[in-house]
N, C-alpha and C positions, 0 to 999 in steps of 0.2 A: 662293445660300446654301442649305446643307443643314440640315434640321432633324432633330435626334435626339430622340426621345421615349423617356424612361426610364420604365419601369413597375416599380413596387415592389409586388409581390404575394407575400406570404409569410404563413405561418401562425405566429403568435406561439407560442413554446414556453413551457411552464410553467417557473417559476423552479427548481423541484425536481421530481424524478420521482414522489415520493409524500410525504405528511406526515412530518415528522421525519427526512427523508433526510439523508445525510451522505456526504462524500467521503473517500477514503484515497489516500495516495501508494501506487503499486503498481510493483513491479519483481520480477523472477523470476531468482534466482541471479546477482545482480550480484557482481562480484569483491570489492567493499568498499562501505561505506556512502556514501562520496563519489560513486562511480559510480552507485549506486542513486539517490541524491538528485538527481544531475545529470540523469539521464534518466527519472526516475520520472514516470509519468502520474498525474494527479489524476483518479480515477474515482469516479463515483457507485456506492455499494455497493448490493447487492441488499437487498430488504426483510427477508430472513431473517437478515441479519447485524447485529451490534450494536457491533463494535469494528474498529479498525485494528490489525493484528498485524504485528510485525517479528520475523523469525527470523534471527539472526546466528550463523554458524558460525565458530569460531576453531580454530586449531591449539593444541597444548599450550603453545606459546611465545607465544600471544596474537596470532598473525598471522591477519587476516581471510581467510576462504576463500569465503564466500558470504553474501549478504544477500538476503532475500526479504521484501517488504512487500505486504500484501493486506488485503482485507476479511475479517472472521472472525466466526464464531459464538461464543457463550459456551463451548461444548464445546471448540473449538479453542484457547481461551485458558485452559484448565484448568491446564496445566502451564507457568505463567510462571516466569521466573527463569533461573538458570544451571544447567545439568546437564552433567556430564562423561560422554561415551560412550566407554568403554574400547575397544570393538571398532573404532571409527573413529578414535580419537585426537582427536576434536573436542570442544570445549566449545560447547554450544548455549545462546545467550542469547535468551530469548523474552520479548517485552514487548508487552502490549496498550496501546492508547491509546484511550480512550473517545471515539468520534466526533470524531476529529481526525486530521490527517495526521501520523502519529507519526514519530519518529526515534530512533536509538540513539546 
């Protein structure tokens, strides 16, 4: 009979990386919100950020062209809402979500 000895030696990791830390869904230039959410990684945000930000680009006809979700600072969330960009023909919808994995 063979004996197998299993050794469990590990360093317990802290529940959070720092006090009041939070996670955001993250994706970069997904083709639409479905694909962003489907493959989004739930990441711990850096201490310098306070929000989860979603930037959604649409054509003039409302077709999604790009979705980006990330951790963001207050300055990055300054221009939230929908803005039409004539030069690109896109409408940009920007929405912050306070310390949550946000969605559009």
